[in-house]
C-alpha positions, 0 to 999 in steps of 0.5 A: 494505532494500526495502519494497513495501506493499499498497494498493487502487485507487481510480481509474485514468486511463491509467497514472495511479493513485490507491491507498488505503494504509488511509485515506491516497490516494497518486497512483501509476504504473501502467504496470508493471500495465496489467491493473490495475482500480479496486478491485484490490489492487496492491503498490506500490514506489517510487511504482509499482504493481509487481503485482496482489495478492490482497486476503487477501494485503493484508490479512495485510500490513497486519495484520503492518505493524500489528503491527511498529508496535505493537512498536516503539512498546512498546519506545519504538523509534519513535513513529509519526505517522499524521497524524491 
């Protein structure tokens, strides 16, 4: 199964992006999304921004991921480390 995660672009220099994933920032390749600008939301898979994403959809996806995490933790299936 593949999973793409939404993030918000905080900087762009050519094809190099820095994307914020709910407080965690990572360098991401932007070659597939040349139209993306700072402040835009992108869908990221395997270290690359693969498409632009509407902010409402991005936030909805993060909510689904949060709910899945809570369910797994409540069932003792996963002990999620947020690096805090």
